[in-house]
All heavy atoms as a GROMACS GRO file, in nm:
protein
  565
    1MET      N    1  -1.491   1.129   4.070
    1MET     CA    2  -1.527   1.067   3.950
    1MET      C    3  -1.612   1.155   3.862
    1MET      O    4  -1.591   1.160   3.746
    1MET     CB    5  -1.601   0.935   3.979
    1MET     CG    6  -1.624   0.854   3.860
    1MET     SD    7  -1.470   0.799   3.790
    1MET     CE    8  -1.523   0.703   3.658
    2GLN      N    9  -1.701   1.227   3.929
    2GLN     CA   10  -1.786   1.321   3.850
    2GLN      C   11  -1.704   1.433   3.786
    2GLN      O   12  -1.728   1.474   3.676
    2GLN     CB   13  -1.895   1.378   3.944
    2GLN     CG   14  -1.990   1.475   3.873
    2GLN     CD   15  -2.077   1.402   3.775
    2GLN    OE1   16  -2.102   1.285   3.787
    2GLN    NE2   17  -2.128   1.473   3.674
    3LEU      N   18  -1.594   1.466   3.855
    3LEU     CA   19  -1.502   1.574   3.795
    3LEU      C   20  -1.447   1.522   3.667
    3LEU      O   21  -1.435   1.597   3.560
    3LEU     CB   22  -1.400   1.612   3.897
    3LEU     CG   23  -1.294   1.712   3.852
    3LEU    CD1   24  -1.360   1.842   3.823
    3LEU    CD2   25  -1.184   1.723   3.949
    4PHE      N   26  -1.400   1.402   3.663
    4PHE     CA   27  -1.338   1.350   3.539
    4PHE      C   28  -1.441   1.344   3.430
    4PHE      O   29  -1.402   1.371   3.307
    4PHE     CB   30  -1.285   1.204   3.567
    4PHE     CG   31  -1.157   1.207   3.663
    4PHE    CD1   32  -1.159   1.126   3.776
    4PHE    CD2   33  -1.048   1.290   3.630
    4PHE    CE1   34  -1.049   1.126   3.851
    4PHE    CE2   35  -0.943   1.289   3.716
    4PHE     CZ   36  -0.940   1.207   3.829
    5LEU      N   37  -1.564   1.310   3.453
    5LEU     CA   38  -1.664   1.305   3.354
    5LEU      C   39  -1.696   1.440   3.303
    5LEU      O   40  -1.722   1.457   3.183
    5LEU     CB   41  -1.795   1.227   3.404
    5LEU     CG   42  -1.777   1.082   3.442
    5LEU    CD1   43  -1.909   1.032   3.503
    5LEU    CD2   44  -1.744   1.007   3.313
    6GLU      N   45  -1.693   1.539   3.386
    6GLU     CA   46  -1.724   1.676   3.343
    6GLU      C   47  -1.606   1.732   3.259
    6GLU      O   48  -1.634   1.803   3.159
    6GLU     CB   49  -1.748   1.766   3.459
    6GLU     CG   50  -1.880   1.738   3.535
    6GLU     CD   51  -1.890   1.830   3.659
    6GLU    OE1   52  -1.818   1.924   3.670
    6GLU    OE2   53  -1.981   1.794   3.737
    7VAL      N   54  -1.491   1.695   3.291
    7VAL     CA   55  -1.375   1.741   3.218
    7VAL      C   56  -1.370   1.677   3.081
    7VAL      O   57  -1.336   1.733   2.976
    7VAL     CB   58  -1.240   1.718   3.298
    7VAL    CG1   59  -1.121   1.741   3.202
    7VAL    CG2   60  -1.234   1.799   3.417
    8ALA      N   61  -1.404   1.551   3.071
    8ALA     CA   62  -1.397   1.473   2.951
    8ALA      C   63  -1.521   1.498   2.857
    8ALA      O   64  -1.509   1.467   2.744
    8ALA     CB   65  -1.390   1.324   2.980
    9ALA      N   66  -1.623   1.559   2.904
    9ALA     CA   67  -1.740   1.576   2.825
    9ALA      C   68  -1.727   1.662   2.705
    9ALA      O   69  -1.766   1.630   2.600
    9ALA     CB   70  -1.856   1.634   2.915
   10PRO      N   71  -1.652   1.782   2.709
   10PRO     CA   72  -1.631   1.861   2.593
   10PRO      C   73  -1.546   1.800   2.490
   10PRO      O   74  -1.550   1.829   2.376
   10PRO     CB   75  -1.570   1.989   2.646
   10PRO     CG   76  -1.584   1.989   2.791
   10PRO     CD   77  -1.608   1.847   2.836
   11VAL      N   78  -1.465   1.700   2.525
   11VAL     CA   79  -1.371   1.637   2.434
   11VAL      C   80  -1.439   1.517   2.363
   11VAL      O   81  -1.380   1.460   2.277
   11VAL     CB   82  -1.249   1.593   2.508
   11VAL    CG1   83  -1.142   1.541   2.418
   11VAL    CG2   84  -1.190   1.702   2.591
   12ALA      N   85  -1.560   1.484   2.395
   12ALA     CA   86  -1.631   1.367   2.344
   12ALA      C   87  -1.664   1.384   2.195
   12ALA      O   88  -1.702   1.279   2.134
   12ALA     CB   89  -1.759   1.343   2.423
   13GLY      N   90  -1.645   1.497   2.130
   13GLY     CA   91  -1.673   1.509   1.990
   13GLY      C   92  -1.568   1.437   1.901
   13GLY      O   93  -1.481   1.358   1.954
   14PRO      N   94  -1.572   1.452   1.772
   14PRO     CA   95  -1.477   1.384   1.686
   14PRO      C   96  -1.334   1.437   1.709
   14PRO      O   97  -1.304   1.555   1.713
   14PRO     CB   98  -1.523   1.422   1.543
   14PRO     CG   99  -1.611   1.536   1.560
   14PRO     CD  100  -1.667   1.534   1.696
   15HIS      N  101  -1.245   1.341   1.735
   15HIS     CA  102  -1.107   1.375   1.766
   15HIS      C  103  -1.019   1.377   1.636
   15HIS      O  104  -0.923   1.453   1.636
   15HIS     CB  105  -1.044   1.268   1.858
   15HIS     CG  106  -1.110   1.265   1.990
   15HIS    ND1  107  -1.086   1.352   2.088
   15HIS    CD2  108  -1.200   1.173   2.041
   15HIS    CE1  109  -1.158   1.325   2.196
   15HIS    NE2  110  -1.226   1.216   2.173
   16PHE      N  111  -1.048   1.293   1.543
   16PHE     CA  112  -0.962   1.281   1.432
   16PHE      C  113  -1.042   1.326   1.302
   16PHE      O  114  -1.150   1.274   1.272
   16PHE     CB  115  -0.926   1.130   1.416
   16PHE     CG  116  -0.794   1.103   1.353
   16PHE    CD1  117  -0.679   1.153   1.408
   16PHE    CD2  118  -0.782   1.034   1.238
   16PHE    CE1  119  -0.552   1.133   1.354
   16PHE    CE2  120  -0.660   1.007   1.175
   16PHE     CZ  121  -0.550   1.057   1.236
   17PRO      N  122  -0.985   1.420   1.229
   17PRO     CA  123  -1.052   1.469   1.108
   17PRO      C  124  -1.070   1.362   1.004
   17PRO      O  125  -0.991   1.270   0.990
   17PRO     CB  126  -0.964   1.580   1.054
   17PRO     CG  127  -0.882   1.620   1.173
   17PRO     CD  128  -0.866   1.494   1.262
   18LEU      N  129  -1.181   1.370   0.930
   18LEU     CA  130  -1.215   1.276   0.826
   18LEU      C  131  -1.106   1.271   0.719
   18LEU      O  132  -1.078   1.164   0.667
   18LEU     CB  133  -1.352   1.310   0.767
   18LEU     CG  134  -1.399   1.219   0.651
   18LEU    CD1  135  -1.418   1.075   0.706
   18LEU    CD2  136  -1.525   1.274   0.597
   19ALA      N  137  -1.040   1.387   0.688
   19ALA     CA  138  -0.941   1.388   0.589
   19ALA      C  139  -0.825   1.301   0.619
   19ALA      O  140  -0.771   1.227   0.534
   19ALA     CB  141  -0.896   1.530   0.564
   20PHE      N  142  -0.779   1.294   0.743
   20PHE     CA  143  -0.671   1.211   0.782
   20PHE      C  144  -0.708   1.064   0.767
   20PHE      O  145  -0.628   0.981   0.724
   20PHE     CB  146  -0.630   1.237   0.929
   20PHE     CG  147  -0.559   1.370   0.942
   20PHE    CD1  148  -0.605   1.463   1.032
   20PHE    CD2  149  -0.449   1.406   0.870
   20PHE    CE1  150  -0.541   1.584   1.048
   20PHE    CE2  151  -0.386   1.522   0.879
   20PHE     CZ  152  -0.430   1.616   0.974
   21THR      N  153  -0.833   1.032   0.809
   21THR     CA  154  -0.876   0.893   0.796
   21THR      C  155  -0.876   0.848   0.647
   21THR      O  156  -0.836   0.742   0.614
   21THR     CB  157  -1.011   0.876   0.854
   21THR    OG1  158  -1.015   0.925   0.993
   21THR    CG2  159  -1.062   0.734   0.853
   22LEU      N  160  -0.923   0.941   0.561
   22LEU     CA  161  -0.925   0.910   0.415
   22LEU      C  162  -0.786   0.896   0.357
   22LEU      O  163  -0.763   0.802   0.274
   22LEU     CB  164  -1.002   1.017   0.340
   22LEU     CG  165  -1.149   1.023   0.364
   22LEU    CD1  166  -1.211   1.140   0.288
   22LEU    CD2  167  -1.219   0.892   0.321
   23VAL      N  168  -0.688   0.977   0.407
   23VAL     CA  169  -0.552   0.959   0.359
   23VAL      C  170  -0.497   0.821   0.399
   23VAL      O  171  -0.435   0.754   0.320
   23VAL     CB  172  -0.465   1.071   0.418
   23VAL    CG1  173  -0.315   1.040   0.398
   23VAL    CG2  174  -0.501   1.200   0.349
   24TYR      N  175  -0.530   0.780   0.525
   24TYR     CA  176  -0.477   0.647   0.566
   24TYR      C  177  -0.546   0.533   0.484
   24TYR      O  178  -0.476   0.438   0.445
   24TYR     CB  179  -0.509   0.625   0.714
   24TYR     CG  180  -0.412   0.707   0.805
   24TYR    CD1  181  -0.463   0.792   0.899
   24TYR    CD2  182  -0.278   0.688   0.798
   24TYR    CE1  183  -0.378   0.863   0.981
   24TYR    CE2  184  -0.190   0.761   0.878
   24TYR     CZ  185  -0.246   0.852   0.969
   24TYR     OH  186  -0.158   0.922   1.048
   25VAL      N  187  -0.673   0.544   0.459
   25VAL     CA  188  -0.740   0.439   0.390
   25VAL      C  189  -0.692   0.432   0.245
   25VAL      O  190  -0.661   0.320   0.191
   25VAL     CB  191  -0.898   0.467   0.392
   25VAL    CG1  192  -0.968   0.370   0.298
   25VAL    CG2  193  -0.945   0.444   0.532
   26VAL      N  194  -0.683   0.547   0.176
   26VAL     CA  195  -0.639   0.556   0.038
   26VAL      C  196  -0.494   0.502   0.033
   26VAL      O  197  -0.452   0.430  -0.059
   26VAL     CB  198  -0.651   0.692  -0.025
   26VAL    CG1  199  -0.588   0.706  -0.158
   26VAL    CG2  200  -0.803   0.722  -0.034
   27GLY      N  201  -0.411   0.545   0.126
   27GLY     CA  202  -0.272   0.500   0.129
   27GLY      C  203  -0.249   0.354   0.147
   27GLY      O  204  -0.174   0.285   0.086
   28PHE      N  205  -0.335   0.293   0.234
   28PHE     CA  206  -0.333   0.150   0.258
   28PHE      C  207  -0.373   0.077   0.130
   28PHE      O  208  -0.304  -0.021   0.095
   28PHE     CB  209  -0.428   0.114   0.372
   28PHE     CG  210  -0.434  -0.038   0.396
   28PHE    CD1  211  -0.331  -0.097   0.466
   28PHE    CD2  212  -0.538  -0.110   0.348
   28PHE    CE1  213  -0.335  -0.236   0.485
   28PHE    CE2  214  -0.546  -0.245   0.374
   28PHE     CZ  215  -0.444  -0.307   0.441
   29ILE      N  216  -0.481   0.124   0.067
   29ILE     CA  217  -0.521   0.057  -0.062
   29ILE      C  218  -0.415   0.066  -0.168
   29ILE      O  219  -0.388  -0.031  -0.235
   29ILE     CB  220  -0.659   0.117  -0.105
   29ILE    CG1  221  -0.769   0.079  -0.009
   29ILE    CG2  222  -0.694   0.071  -0.245
   29ILE    CD1  223  -0.900   0.147  -0.030
   30ALA      N  224  -0.356   0.179  -0.176
   30ALA     CA  225  -0.244   0.205  -0.278
   30ALA      C  226  -0.122   0.111  -0.247
   30ALA      O  227  -0.069   0.050  -0.334
   30ALA     CB  228  -0.201   0.344  -0.283
   31ALA      N  229  -0.090   0.103  -0.113
   31ALA     CA  230   0.016   0.018  -0.080
   31ALA      C  231  -0.008  -0.131  -0.106
   31ALA      O  232   0.079  -0.204  -0.157
   31ALA     CB  233   0.054   0.035   0.069
   32VAL      N  234  -0.124  -0.179  -0.079
   32VAL     CA  235  -0.163  -0.308  -0.107
   32VAL      C  236  -0.162  -0.341  -0.254
   32VAL      O  237  -0.110  -0.446  -0.306
   32VAL     CB  238  -0.297  -0.349  -0.046
   32VAL    CG1  239  -0.357  -0.480  -0.101
   32VAL    CG2  240  -0.287  -0.349   0.103
   33THR      N  241  -0.217  -0.242  -0.335
   33THR     CA  242  -0.219  -0.267  -0.479
   33THR      C  243  -0.076  -0.271  -0.544
   33THR      O  244  -0.044  -0.359  -0.621
   33THR     CB  245  -0.298  -0.149  -0.544
   33THR    OG1  246  -0.430  -0.147  -0.492
   33THR    CG2  247  -0.304  -0.168  -0.697
   34ILE      N  248   0.002  -0.171  -0.511
   34ILE     CA  249   0.142  -0.163  -0.561
   34ILE      C  250   0.221  -0.286  -0.514
   34ILE      O  251   0.298  -0.347  -0.587
   34ILE     CB  252   0.204  -0.033  -0.520
   34ILE    CG1  253   0.139   0.082  -0.589
   34ILE    CG2  254   0.353  -0.034  -0.552
   34ILE    CD1  255   0.177   0.218  -0.536
   35GLY      N  256   0.202  -0.324  -0.386
   35GLY     CA  257   0.276  -0.444  -0.339
   35GLY      C  258   0.228  -0.568  -0.405
   35GLY      O  259   0.318  -0.660  -0.432
   36SER      N  260   0.105  -0.584  -0.439
   36SER     CA  261   0.053  -0.701  -0.507
   36SER      C  262   0.115  -0.707  -0.649
   36SER      O  263   0.155  -0.818  -0.696
   36SER     CB  264  -0.096  -0.700  -0.515
   36SER     OG  265  -0.154  -0.710  -0.383
   37ILE      N  266   0.116  -0.594  -0.715
   37ILE     CA  267   0.173  -0.596  -0.849
   37ILE      C  268   0.321  -0.636  -0.842
   37ILE      O  269   0.375  -0.713  -0.926
   37ILE     CB  270   0.153  -0.459  -0.917
   37ILE    CG1  271   0.003  -0.439  -0.952
   37ILE    CG2  272   0.233  -0.441  -1.048
   37ILE    CD1  273  -0.031  -0.298  -0.993
   38ALA      N  274   0.394  -0.575  -0.750
   38ALA     CA  275   0.539  -0.608  -0.739
   38ALA      C  276   0.557  -0.754  -0.703
   38ALA      O  277   0.647  -0.820  -0.753
   38ALA     CB  278   0.601  -0.518  -0.630
   39TRP      N  279   0.475  -0.811  -0.617
   39TRP     CA  280   0.483  -0.951  -0.570
   39TRP      C  281   0.454  -1.041  -0.690
   39TRP      O  282   0.528  -1.139  -0.717
   39TRP     CB  283   0.387  -0.984  -0.458
   39TRP     CG  284   0.408  -1.125  -0.408
   39TRP    CD1  285   0.509  -1.162  -0.329
   39TRP    CD2  286   0.328  -1.235  -0.444
   39TRP    NE1  287   0.491  -1.304  -0.306
   39TRP    CE2  288   0.380  -1.346  -0.380
   39TRP    CE3  289   0.216  -1.250  -0.527
   39TRP    CZ2  290   0.329  -1.472  -0.390
   39TRP    CZ3  291   0.163  -1.378  -0.535
   39TRP    CH2  292   0.217  -1.492  -0.466
   40TYR      N  293   0.354  -1.013  -0.770
   40TYR     CA  294   0.324  -1.099  -0.884
   40TYR      C  295   0.431  -1.092  -0.994
   40TYR      O  296   0.444  -1.184  -1.075
   40TYR     CB  297   0.184  -1.063  -0.945
   40TYR     CG  298   0.070  -1.125  -0.870
   40TYR    CD1  299  -0.024  -1.047  -0.808
   40TYR    CD2  300   0.055  -1.263  -0.868
   40TYR    CE1  301  -0.130  -1.110  -0.736
   40TYR    CE2  302  -0.048  -1.318  -0.801
   40TYR     CZ  303  -0.142  -1.241  -0.740
   40TYR     OH  304  -0.246  -1.301  -0.672
   41ASN      N  305   0.498  -0.978  -1.005
   41ASN     CA  306   0.602  -0.964  -1.108
   41ASN      C  307   0.741  -1.014  -1.055
   41ASN      O  308   0.831  -1.011  -1.133
   41ASN     CB  309   0.612  -0.810  -1.149
   41ASN     CG  310   0.502  -0.779  -1.249
   41ASN    OD1  311   0.481  -0.855  -1.344
   41ASN    ND2  312   0.431  -0.672  -1.216
   42SER      N  313   0.748  -1.046  -0.933
   42SER     CA  314   0.873  -1.097  -0.881
   42SER      C  315   0.890  -1.247  -0.912
   42SER      O  316   0.793  -1.306  -0.964
   42SER     CB  317   0.888  -1.071  -0.734
   42SER     OG  318   0.789  -1.148  -0.666
   43LYS      N  319   0.998  -1.304  -0.874
   43LYS     CA  320   1.016  -1.447  -0.888
   43LYS      C  321   0.915  -1.517  -0.800
   43LYS      O  322   0.884  -1.478  -0.687
   43LYS     CB  323   1.165  -1.486  -0.837
   43LYS     CG  324   1.192  -1.630  -0.862
   43LYS     CD  325   1.333  -1.658  -0.821
   43LYS     CE  326   1.362  -1.804  -0.836
   43LYS     NZ  327   1.499  -1.838  -0.787
   44ARG      N  328   0.861  -1.621  -0.851
   44ARG     CA  329   0.748  -1.692  -0.782
   44ARG      C  330   0.801  -1.764  -0.662
   44ARG      O  331   0.912  -1.829  -0.670
   44ARG     CB  332   0.682  -1.792  -0.874
   44ARG     CG  333   0.625  -1.730  -0.997
   44ARG     CD  334   0.493  -1.667  -0.963
   44ARG     NE  335   0.419  -1.629  -1.091
   44ARG     CZ  336   0.428  -1.505  -1.142
   44ARG    NH1  337   0.495  -1.418  -1.089
   44ARG    NH2  338   0.352  -1.480  -1.247
   45PRO      N  339   0.728  -1.759  -0.551
   45PRO     CA  340   0.771  -1.837  -0.435
   45PRO      C  341   0.758  -1.989  -0.459
   45PRO      O  342   0.689  -2.031  -0.551
   45PRO     CB  343   0.673  -1.791  -0.322
   45PRO     CG  344   0.596  -1.678  -0.380
   45PRO     CD  345   0.618  -1.674  -0.528
   46PRO      N  346   0.819  -2.066  -0.374
   46PRO     CA  347   0.812  -2.215  -0.392
   46PRO      C  348   0.666  -2.253  -0.392
   46PRO      O  349   0.587  -2.219  -0.310
   46PRO     CB  350   0.886  -2.273  -0.274
   46PRO     CG  351   0.978  -2.162  -0.227
   46PRO     CD  352   0.904  -2.035  -0.261
   47GLY      N  353   0.633  -2.334  -0.493
   47GLY     CA  354   0.500  -2.388  -0.505
   47GLY      C  355   0.410  -2.307  -0.598
   47GLY      O  356   0.301  -2.347  -0.635
   48TRP      N  357   0.448  -2.183  -0.632
   48TRP     CA  358   0.371  -2.104  -0.724
   48TRP      C  359   0.436  -2.082  -0.863
   48TRP      O  360   0.394  -2.005  -0.941
   48TRP     CB  361   0.362  -1.961  -0.660
   48TRP     CG  362   0.271  -1.954  -0.547
   48TRP    CD1  363   0.289  -2.000  -0.418
   48TRP    CD2  364   0.140  -1.893  -0.546
   48TRP    NE1  365   0.184  -1.977  -0.347
   48TRP    CE2  366   0.090  -1.911  -0.420
   48TRP    CE3  367   0.063  -1.825  -0.648
   48TRP    CZ2  368  -0.039  -1.861  -0.385
   48TRP    CZ3  369  -0.058  -1.779  -0.607
   48TRP    CH2  370  -0.109  -1.801  -0.480
   49GLU      N  371   0.545  -2.163  -0.884
   49GLU     CA  372   0.616  -2.149  -1.014
   49GLU      C  373   0.532  -2.167  -1.139
   49GLU      O  374   0.542  -2.104  -1.241
   49GLU     CB  375   0.736  -2.244  -1.024
   49GLU     CG  376   0.839  -2.212  -0.923
   49GLU     CD  377   0.823  -2.286  -0.791
   49GLU    OE1  378   0.719  -2.349  -0.772
   49GLU    OE2  379   0.910  -2.277  -0.711
   50SER      N  380   0.431  -2.266  -1.127
   50SER     CA  381   0.356  -2.303  -1.247
   50SER      C  382   0.222  -2.224  -1.255
   50SER      O  383   0.142  -2.237  -1.343
   50SER     CB  384   0.319  -2.452  -1.247
   50SER     OG  385   0.244  -2.482  -1.131
   51LYS      N  386   0.196  -2.133  -1.160
   51LYS     CA  387   0.073  -2.059  -1.160
   51LYS      C  388   0.075  -1.945  -1.263
   51LYS      O  389   0.184  -1.889  -1.288
   51LYS     CB  390   0.048  -1.998  -1.019
   51LYS     CG  391   0.038  -2.101  -0.914
   51LYS     CD  392  -0.076  -2.195  -0.930
   51LYS     CE  393  -0.079  -2.295  -0.820
   51LYS     NZ  394  -0.166  -2.401  -0.846
   52GLU      N  395  -0.034  -1.910  -1.319
   52GLU     CA  396  -0.049  -1.802  -1.416
   52GLU      C  397  -0.065  -1.668  -1.345
   52GLU      O  398  -0.113  -1.658  -1.239
   52GLU     CB  399  -0.169  -1.823  -1.506
   52GLU     CG  400  -0.153  -1.941  -1.599
   52GLU     CD  401  -0.042  -1.926  -1.699
   52GLU    OE1  402  -0.032  -1.812  -1.750
   52GLU    OE2  403   0.029  -2.017  -1.732
   53ARG      N  404  -0.013  -1.564  -1.410
   53ARG     CA  405  -0.030  -1.426  -1.362
   53ARG      C  406  -0.176  -1.385  -1.382
   53ARG      O  407  -0.235  -1.411  -1.495
   53ARG     CB  408   0.058  -1.338  -1.440
   53ARG     CG  409   0.055  -1.186  -1.408
   53ARG     CD  410   0.135  -1.102  -1.502
   53ARG     NE  411   0.258  -1.161  -1.541
   53ARG     CZ  412   0.372  -1.148  -1.469
   53ARG    NH1  413   0.369  -1.082  -1.360
   53ARG    NH2  414   0.485  -1.203  -1.507
   54PRO      N  415  -0.237  -1.324  -1.287
   54PRO     CA  416  -0.381  -1.279  -1.303
   54PRO      C  417  -0.383  -1.173  -1.413
   54PRO      O  418  -0.293  -1.096  -1.444
   54PRO     CB  419  -0.416  -1.210  -1.168
   54PRO     CG  420  -0.325  -1.270  -1.073
   54PRO     CD  421  -0.192  -1.299  -1.145
   55ASN      N  422  -0.503  -1.169  -1.486
   55ASN     CA  423  -0.514  -1.074  -1.596
   55ASN      C  424  -0.511  -0.930  -1.560
   55ASN      O  425  -0.462  -0.846  -1.641
   55ASN     CB  426  -0.650  -1.099  -1.662
   55ASN     CG  427  -0.649  -1.238  -1.731
   55ASN    OD1  428  -0.548  -1.295  -1.770
   55ASN    ND2  429  -0.774  -1.287  -1.745
   56PHE      N  430  -0.541  -0.893  -1.436
   56PHE     CA  431  -0.545  -0.752  -1.398
   56PHE      C  432  -0.409  -0.703  -1.355
   56PHE      O  433  -0.395  -0.577  -1.331
   56PHE     CB  434  -0.645  -0.731  -1.282
   56PHE     CG  435  -0.616  -0.804  -1.155
   56PHE    CD1  436  -0.531  -0.751  -1.058
   56PHE    CD2  437  -0.672  -0.928  -1.137
   56PHE    CE1  438  -0.511  -0.818  -0.944
   56PHE    CE2  439  -0.644  -0.999  -1.023
   56PHE     CZ  440  -0.559  -0.940  -0.923
   57VAL      N  441  -0.307  -0.788  -1.347
   57VAL     CA  442  -0.171  -0.748  -1.304
   57VAL      C  443  -0.087  -0.722  -1.430
   57VAL      O  444  -0.073  -0.808  -1.514
   57VAL     CB  445  -0.102  -0.854  -1.222
   57VAL    CG1  446   0.042  -0.814  -1.191
   57VAL    CG2  447  -0.186  -0.876  -1.091
   58PRO      N  448  -0.044  -0.593  -1.443
   58PRO     CA  449   0.034  -0.562  -1.568
   58PRO      C  450   0.173  -0.634  -1.568
   58PRO      O  451   0.234  -0.653  -1.464
   58PRO     CB  452   0.053  -0.412  -1.564
   58PRO     CG  453   0.040  -0.379  -1.422
   58PRO     CD  454  -0.056  -0.481  -1.361
   59LYS      N  455   0.219  -0.660  -1.683
   59LYS     CA  456   0.356  -0.722  -1.698
   59LYS      C  457   0.458  -0.613  -1.694
   59LYS      O  458   0.450  -0.515  -1.771
   59LYS     CB  459   0.370  -0.799  -1.830
   59LYS     CG  460   0.501  -0.847  -1.860
   59LYS     CD  461   0.540  -0.965  -1.772
   59LYS     CE  462   0.675  -1.026  -1.817
   59LYS     NZ  463   0.740  -1.093  -1.711
   60VAL      N  464   0.555  -0.621  -1.609
   60VAL     CA  465   0.662  -0.520  -1.592
   60VAL      C  466   0.792  -0.588  -1.632
   60VAL      O  467   0.834  -0.678  -1.569
   60VAL     CB  468   0.670  -0.462  -1.452
   60VAL    CG1  469   0.784  -0.364  -1.437
   60VAL    CG2  470   0.542  -0.402  -1.402
   61ASP      N  471   0.854  -0.534  -1.741
   61ASP     CA  472   0.977  -0.594  -1.784
   61ASP      C  473   1.096  -0.523  -1.708
   61ASP      O  474   1.096  -0.406  -1.679
   61ASP     CB  475   0.999  -0.563  -1.935
   61ASP     CG  476   0.899  -0.632  -2.014
   61ASP    OD1  477   0.861  -0.746  -1.982
   61ASP    OD2  478   0.852  -0.577  -2.124
   62LYS      N  479   1.197  -0.609  -1.675
   62LYS     CA  480   1.312  -0.562  -1.600
   62LYS      C  481   1.403  -0.491  -1.697
   62LYS      O  482   1.422  -0.532  -1.810
   62LYS     CB  483   1.387  -0.678  -1.531
   62LYS     CG  484   1.309  -0.740  -1.423
   62LYS     CD  485   1.391  -0.852  -1.358
   62LYS     CE  486   1.310  -0.916  -1.248
   62LYS     NZ  487   1.387  -1.026  -1.182
   63GLU      N  488   1.464  -0.376  -1.655
   63GLU     CA  489   1.562  -0.311  -1.737
   63GLU      C  490   1.707  -0.361  -1.700
   63GLU      O  491   1.730  -0.398  -1.591
   63GLU     CB  492   1.553  -0.154  -1.703
   63GLU     CG  493   1.422  -0.092  -1.742
   63GLU     CD  494   1.416   0.053  -1.700
   63GLU    OE1  495   1.520   0.101  -1.666
   63GLU    OE2  496   1.307   0.102  -1.711
   64GLU      N  497   1.792  -0.348  -1.800
   64GLU     CA  498   1.932  -0.390  -1.773
   64GLU      C  499   2.001  -0.303  -1.677
   64GLU      O  500   2.069  -0.345  -1.582
   64GLU     CB  501   2.006  -0.389  -1.906
   64GLU     CG  502   2.145  -0.447  -1.891
   64GLU     CD  503   2.214  -0.452  -2.023
   64GLU    OE1  504   2.150  -0.477  -2.127
   64GLU    OE2  505   2.339  -0.439  -2.026
   65THR      N  506   1.978  -0.166  -1.690
   65THR     CA  507   2.036  -0.072  -1.595
   65THR      C  508   1.920   0.019  -1.549
   65THR      O  509   1.908   0.132  -1.599
   65THR     CB  510   2.146   0.012  -1.663
   65THR    OG1  511   2.093   0.077  -1.781
   65THR    CG2  512   2.267  -0.071  -1.702
   66PRO      N  513   1.841  -0.018  -1.450
   66PRO     CA  514   1.731   0.063  -1.409
   66PRO      C  515   1.772   0.198  -1.349
   66PRO      O  516   1.855   0.202  -1.258
   66PRO     CB  517   1.659  -0.030  -1.305
   66PRO     CG  518   1.763  -0.115  -1.255
   66PRO     CD  519   1.862  -0.140  -1.370
   67GLY      N  520   1.714   0.308  -1.406
   67GLY     CA  521   1.742   0.436  -1.358
   67GLY      C  522   1.873   0.496  -1.394
   67GLY      O  523   1.905   0.604  -1.347
   68LEU      N  524   1.957   0.424  -1.468
   68LEU     CA  525   2.093   0.475  -1.499
   68LEU      C  526   2.109   0.516  -1.644
   68LEU      O  527   2.220   0.550  -1.684
   68LEU     CB  528   2.198   0.364  -1.466
   68LEU     CG  529   2.200   0.320  -1.318
   68LEU    CD1  530   2.304   0.212  -1.301
   68LEU    CD2  531   2.239   0.443  -1.231
   69GLY      N  532   2.006   0.507  -1.726
   69GLY     CA  533   2.015   0.550  -1.866
   69GLY      C  534   2.062   0.428  -1.957
   69GLY      O  535   2.038   0.308  -1.917
   70GLU      N  536   2.126   0.465  -2.061
   70GLU     CA  537   2.164   0.363  -2.160
   70GLU      C  538   2.284   0.284  -2.102
   70GLU      O  539   2.377   0.335  -2.040
   70GLU     CB  540   2.209   0.429  -2.290
   70GLU     CG  541   2.093   0.497  -2.364
   70GLU     CD  542   1.991   0.399  -2.408
   70GLU    OE1  543   2.022   0.290  -2.454
   70GLU    OE2  544   1.869   0.438  -2.395
   71PRO      N  545   2.289   0.150  -2.130
   71PRO     CA  546   2.404   0.073  -2.086
   71PRO      C  547   2.530   0.102  -2.166
   71PRO      O  548   2.524   0.144  -2.282
   71PRO     CB  549   2.363  -0.072  -2.115
   71PRO     CG  550   2.251  -0.064  -2.217
   71PRO     CD  551   2.182   0.065  -2.200
   72LYS      N  552   2.645   0.100  -2.100
   72LYS     CA  553   2.771   0.130  -2.167
   72LYS      C  554   2.809   0.010  -2.253
   72LYS      O  555   2.798  -0.103  -2.220
   72LYS     CB  556   2.873   0.153  -2.060
   72LYS     CG  557   2.849   0.281  -1.974
   72LYS     CD  558   2.958   0.300  -1.879
   72LYS     CE  559   2.929   0.427  -1.794
   72LYS     NZ  560   3.034   0.450  -1.697
   73ALA      N  561   2.870   0.050  -2.369
   73ALA     CA  562   2.906  -0.058  -2.462
   73ALA      C  563   3.049  -0.107  -2.434
   73ALA      O  564   3.131  -0.051  -2.376
   73ALA     CB  565   2.907   0.003  -2.605
   0.00000   0.00000   0.00000
């Protein structure tokens, strides 16, 4: 048992760099924010049809042909 403790002792320092942790935290916050905006701009779930959109959520208008340019006449 003492051998295992001696082998594990040098590894007891920080294993995961702070930069990776910050990337995960910032990515999670961005995903929640973007997902919330998309959810509020989507069709309302049952029971939420009469609820107002929060002021901090921007209104996103749907395009007739998203990403395809001008519609054909």
